[in-house]
Every structure is written in C-alpha cells, then in structure tokens.
C-alpha positions in Angstrom: 0.0 0.0 0.0 1.3 3.5 -0.9 1.3 5.7 2.3 2.2 9.3 2.6 5.4 10.2 4.3 5.3 10.0 8.1 6.9 12.5 10.4 10.3 11.0 10.0 10.2 10.9 6.2 9.3 7.3 5.7 6.4 5.9 3.6 4.9 3.8 6.4 2.3 4.3 9.1 3.9 5.2 12.4 2.2 2.1 13.9 4.2 0.0 11.4 7.5 1.9 11.9 10.0 0.8 14.5 12.4 3.4 15.8 15.4 3.0 18.2 15.8 6.1 20.5 19.2 6.6 22.1 18.2 7.5 25.6 20.9 9.1 27.7 18.6 9.8 30.7 18.5 13.5 30.0 15.6 15.7 29.1 16.3 15.9 25.4 16.5 12.2 24.5 13.6 11.4 27.0 11.4 14.0 25.3 12.2 12.5 21.9 11.2 9.1 23.1 7.9 10.5 24.4 7.2 12.3 21.1 7.8 9.2 19.1 5.5 7.2 21.4 2.8 9.8 21.3 2.9 9.8 17.5 2.2 6.1 17.5 5.7 4.7 16.5 7.0 1.4 17.9 9.7 2.7 20.2 12.7 0.8 21.6 14.8 2.9 24.0 18.5 2.0 24.3 20.8 3.4 27.0 24.5 3.0 26.9 26.5 2.4 30.1 29.9 3.8 29.0 32.1 4.0 32.1 32.3 2.7 35.6 31.4 5.8 37.7 31.9 5.9 41.4 31.1 8.3 44.2 34.4 10.1 43.7 33.8 10.9 40.1 30.1 10.9 39.4 28.4 14.3 39.5 25.0 15.6 38.4 26.7 17.6 35.6 28.1 14.5 33.9 26.3 12.5 31.2 25.9 8.7 31.0 26.3 8.2 34.8 24.6 5.4 36.8 21.9 8.0 37.8 21.3 8.7 34.1 20.7 5.0 33.4 18.1 4.9 36.2 16.4 8.0 34.9 16.2 6.5 31.4 14.6 3.4 32.9 12.0 5.4 34.7 11.1 7.4 31.6 10.8 4.1 29.6 8.5 2.7 32.3 6.4 5.9 32.2 6.1 5.7 28.4 5.5 2.0 28.5 8.2 1.3 25.9 10.8 -1.4 25.5 14.1 -0.4 27.1 17.6 -2.0 26.8 20.9 -1.1 28.5 24.0 -1.9 26.6 27.2 -2.2 28.7 29.9 -0.6 26.5 32.6 0.2 29.1 35.4 -1.6 27.3 34.4 -0.1 23.9 34.3 3.3 25.4 37.6 2.9 27.1 39.3 1.9 23.9 37.5 4.2 21.5 37.2 7.3 23.6 39.2 7.5 26.8 42.5 6.0 25.4 42.3 8.4 22.4 41.6 11.3 24.7 44.7 10.6 26.8 46.9 9.9 23.8 45.8 13.2 22.2 46.6 15.2 25.3 50.0 13.6 25.7 50.8 14.6 22.0 50.1 18.2 22.9 46.6 18.3 21.3 43.3 19.4 22.6 40.9 16.5 22.0 37.1 16.5 21.7 36.0 13.2 23.3 32.3 13.9 22.5 33.0 13.7 18.8 34.9 10.5 19.3 32.0 9.1 21.3 29.5 9.9 18.6 31.9 8.5 15.9 32.4 5.2 17.7 30.1 3.8 20.3 27.1 6.0 19.9 26.7 6.0 16.1 28.8 3.2 14.9 28.0 0.5 17.4 24.4 1.7 18.3 23.8 2.1 14.5 24.6 -1.6 14.0 22.5 -2.7 17.0 19.5 -0.7 15.6 19.9 -2.4 12.3 20.0 -5.8 14.0 16.8 -4.9 15.8 15.2 -4.3 12.3 14.5 -0.7 13.3 13.5 1.7 10.4 15.4 4.6 11.9 17.5 5.7 14.9 16.4 8.8 16.7 18.5 11.0 19.0 18.0 14.2 21.1 20.8 16.1 19.4 20.0 19.7 18.4 20.6 19.5 14.6 18.3 19.7 11.7 18.1 16.9 9.1 16.3 17.2 5.8 15.5 14.0 3.9 14.8 14.1 0.2 15.0 11.2 -2.4 16.3 8.9 0.4 19.2 11.2 1.0 19.6 13.2 4.3 21.3 16.5 4.7 22.4 17.9 8.1 21.9 21.6 9.1 22.5 23.7 12.1 19.7 23.7 14.6 17.5 26.8 14.7 18.6 27.3 18.4 22.1 28.4 17.7 22.9 28.3 21.4 22.1 24.6 21.5 23.3 23.6 18.0 25.4 20.4 18.1 26.3 20.0 14.5 30.0 20.7 15.2 30.1 17.4 17.3 28.4 15.4 14.5 30.6 16.2 11.5 32.1 12.7 11.5 28.7 11.1 10.9 28.9 8.9 7.8 26.4 9.3 4.9 24.9 5.9 5.7 24.4 6.8 9.3 22.9 10.2 8.4 20.4 8.6 6.1 19.3 6.4 9.0 19.4 9.0 11.8 16.6 11.5 12.7 16.9 14.5 14.9 13.4 15.8 15.9 14.7 18.6 18.2 16.6 20.5 15.4 13.6 22.8 14.8 12.9 23.5 18.5 14.1 25.7 21.3 15.3 24.2 24.6 12.4 25.7 26.5 10.0 24.0 24.1 11.6 20.7 24.8 11.2 21.1 28.5 7.5 22.1 28.0 6.8 18.9 26.1 8.6 16.8 28.8 6.4 18.5 31.4 3.2 17.8 29.4 4.3 14.2 29.1 4.9 14.2 32.9 8.5 12.9 32.5 10.6 12.8 35.7 13.5 14.5 33.9 11.6 17.6 32.7 13.5 19.9 35.1 16.8 17.9 35.1 19.9 20.2 34.6 21.8 19.7 31.4 25.1 17.7 31.5 28.1 20.0 31.3 31.2 18.0 32.1 32.8 15.3 30.0 31.4 12.1 31.5 34.7 10.6 32.6 36.3 13.9 33.6 35.1 15.0 37.0 34.9 18.8 37.5 36.8 19.3 34.3 40.1 18.1 35.8 41.8 16.4 32.8 45.1 16.0 34.5 43.7 13.8 37.3 42.1 11.5 34.7 45.4 11.1 32.7 47.3 10.5 36.0 44.8 7.9 36.9 45.0 6.0 33.6 48.7 6.7 32.8 50.6 7.1 36.0 53.9 8.9 35.6 53.0 10.5 32.3 53.3 14.1 33.6 56.9 15.4 33.2 58.2 18.8 34.0 59.6 20.8 31.1 60.5 24.3 30.0 58.3 27.2 29.2 60.0 29.2 26.4 59.3 32.4 24.4 59.2 32.4 20.6 62.9 33.2 20.5 63.8 30.0 22.5 64.5 31.8 25.8 63.6 29.8 28.9 61.0 31.7 31.0 60.0 29.1 33.5 59.0 25.4 34.2 55.7 23.6 33.7 54.4 20.5 35.5 53.2 18.7 32.4 52.1 19.7 28.9 48.6 18.3 29.5 47.9 21.3 31.7 48.1 23.6 28.6 46.3 24.3 25.4 46.8 26.8 22.6 45.3 30.2 23.4 45.4 29.6 27.2 46.4 32.5 29.4 45.8 31.3 33.0 48.2 29.0 34.7 51.3 30.0 32.8 52.8 31.7 35.9 55.5 33.5 34.1 56.0 37.2 35.0 55.9 39.5 32.0 55.1 43.1 31.2 52.3 42.0 28.7 50.0 39.0 29.3 51.4 35.8 27.8 49.4 33.1 26.0 50.2 29.5 25.0 51.2 29.7 21.3 52.3 26.1 20.9 52.5 22.8 22.8 55.6 20.8 21.8 55.2 17.2 22.9 58.4 16.1 21.3 60.5 18.5 23.4 58.0 18.6 26.3 58.0 22.4 26.0 55.3 25.1 26.2 55.9 28.0 23.8 54.3 31.3 24.9 53.9 34.7 23.4 51.8 37.9 23.4 48.2 37.8 22.2 49.1 39.2 18.7 51.1 36.0 18.1 48.0 33.7 18.4 46.3 34.6 15.1 46.4 32.1 12.3 45.0 31.9 8.8 46.1 28.5 7.4 44.9 25.3 9.0 45.8 21.8 7.9 43.3 18.9 8.4 43.5 15.1 8.4 40.8 12.4 8.4 38.3 14.4 6.4 34.7 13.3 6.4 32.4 14.7 3.7 28.6 14.6 4.0 28.1 16.0 0.5 29.6 15.5 -2.9 32.8 17.4 -3.6 30.9 19.4 -6.3 29.1 21.3 -3.5 32.3 23.0 -2.4 32.8 26.3 -4.1 35.4 29.0 -3.5 33.8 30.3 -0.3 32.5 28.3 2.5 32.1 28.9 6.3 34.1 27.0 8.9 34.0 26.5 12.7 37.3 25.7 14.4 35.9 25.2 18.0 32.6 24.2 19.4 31.9 27.6 20.9 33.4 29.6 18.0 31.7 31.6 15.3 31.4 30.8 11.6 34.4 32.1 9.7 34.7 32.7 5.9 37.3 30.4 4.3 38.5 28.6 1.3 38.9 24.9 1.5 41.4 22.9 -0.7 40.6 19.2 -0.6 43.5 16.7 -1.1 42.6 13.1 -2.0 39.4 13.5 0.2 41.6 12.6 3.2 43.4 15.8 3.9 42.6 19.5 3.4 44.1 22.9 3.7 41.8 25.7 5.0 42.6 29.4 4.4 40.7 31.8 6.6 39.8 35.2 5.3 40.9 36.8 8.6 43.2 35.8 11.5 41.7 33.6 14.2 43.1 33.1 17.7 43.7 29.9 19.6 43.4 27.3 16.9 44.6 24.0 18.4 45.6 20.7 17.0 43.2 18.0 18.1 40.1 20.2 17.6 37.8 19.8 14.6 37.3 22.2 11.7 33.7 21.8 10.4 32.5 23.1 7.0 29.2 24.9 6.4 27.4 26.5 3.5 24.3 28.7 3.7 21.4 27.9 1.4 17.6 28.6 1.4 17.0 26.2 4.3 19.8 27.2 6.6 23.5 26.4 7.4 24.2 23.1 5.8 26.9 20.9 7.2 29.3 19.8 4.4 31.7 17.8 6.6 34.9 18.5 8.4 38.2 17.2 9.6 40.7 17.1 12.5 43.2 20.0 12.9 46.8 18.7 12.8 48.7 22.0 12.4 
C-alpha cells in the first residue's frame, strides 16, 4: 500500500514503523522518546553504560552516569516502551578514553564527545539498531536533518545556542540517512515544556556539562589515573627560545590559554604552541595567536565534492563563530583551509567543520581534524 510520508520521512504508518531512540537519561532524549511514542511509533529505547562511575567521580553535571541509566529506565517505564541497557565500558575505554589521553600527551586538545559519537554512539548503536530491524535511529541532538529522495542532509539547529552540528561532522552518509533529529527545529524551553506535558521525571533535570569521565573538568587527574607517571616537568619558552619558567606537564596547557602559565611578563602571555616532542610550552603575546592557514586530516564529507565552491564557512571550535574560508581538498583525506581573517587559539586535536548557507539554513558539508 502506498502511504504518505510519516513525520520521520518514511512511507509507512507510524504504527508500522520501529524506531530506536538513544536514551541518555537527560531531558532531550527522553522527550524525543515521548514524542515518538505519542505519535504512534513502535519505540525501543536504548541506554549505553559507558564508564564505571563511582562516588568520587560521578556528578549531576556528567552524562551517562549510573543515575542517568536509572532516569532513562524510569522514563521508559512511564512511556511503556521497551528499554535496553548496553554495557559498552570496554568499547568506550578503547575508542574514547584512550584516544583522549593519547591526544593530550601529544600536545593536542581533543574532543571526546565527537569520538564518542563517531564510535560507540553512532557506529555500534547504529549496528544494534539495524540488528533490531528498526526503520530509523532517533537522537535528542540539536541539529536539523532534511531527507529528500532517500538522502539526508544535516543543518545547524534553529537554536544556535544549542546547536550540536559541530560534534556530528564525522557522521557517515549511511548513518545520516538512517538518523533522525526531531529537536533540530525546536528551542530548549519548548523541549522542556513537552517533557512537562508528558509528565516525565526529567523535565527539570539540569543539562550535563562535564565530559562524563572527567570529574569537574580536571583532565590532569584522569590522565594521571589511567597513565601514572606520564606528567613530566619541562621548559616554558618564548618564541625566541629563551627559557622563562618550568611547567608541571604539557597536558595542563592548550593553545590560546592565558591562565596558569605563571611567568612574569610586562604583557599577558598566552600559549602559542604545545611541543610534545621536546616537552615544551611556547608562549607569546596575544598578537602571536592569530592564524589563517589550517591543515586537516581524516576528512569526512557529508556532501559531494561538487558542493564545495570557493567560499564556505568553517567553525574551528565548538563555541566559535562561523568564519569565511576557502577549502582545498586533497585526496578526500586531507585539506588545507585558508581563513579570510586571522583567528586566535586554533589548536591541533580540535575539529574544523565546514558549512554553506542555502535557502534552508546552514548546511553541514563535513569536516576534519586539525593537525597543524
């Protein structure tokens, strides 16, 4: 029988459509599960247990904690939907935590949330959803997706303060065609209002802020825990090679950082470079931070190369603004980005995400990892 498109762009009745909802235990994913249930879809909620939290590390500001798993279970019971918990601690340790530590020890500034989406959340959960014969996988991310002719495009969310497209640039085309993001066209307060109307216990739950395995933002303590003895003292030098002081470990520093350098100087000093080979921190005045050329590795494209023209927009940090740039793709694996104007604090290990504005909004073209 030929049906009209349902709310997630499939030619099936909602009652004949099975969706897997990734339920983190927060208000966003819980609300999405409630919306799908209310619209008549067959909903399977899946929660991932990603790390072994304890009293000394778990806080209410972290995602994926034991409390979050219990909150997800309560929401599933309230909605009367099937709910599964997958124990992915080993996958998460190998795919996210180890990469996070290795990156910091190389003098980079990693983004574990992208690695988490790239590995356990989208890769492994994607495969589980397929095994469950689900028609689509639904998440509570704030991004827009537009599906046409069985091809899905990703756009920035209408709520720019909540937009999470930067963290999803590494999504593959196959995954994007299977994923749906119902919150991309909503504001956060609207999400909470829906959760309240659905009488979900998480309607007023605070948003997670910290990285789940990094209590109170203390990266050094995590690295010391997993790699004892990895912190080595080294020199702090200026751009001319003069020794200005001593640091307690390069993991305590990132490009653009001002606080914690503890070197007296007439003008404020900033971290200009983290040299892991020499175990040195290079500092300079603010005017030395600006860069125009960025080199990228491990490019992921969500569109055909033909969609790239001379001018696109890029974002070089999650909280950064969109910058005008030219992108020169090399073998679809590497790229050089030339910014129109100088940008401060660009750090290896961060992502550079490509956008282009069209009649719908800011379309995500892909992105890559900053190497230099």
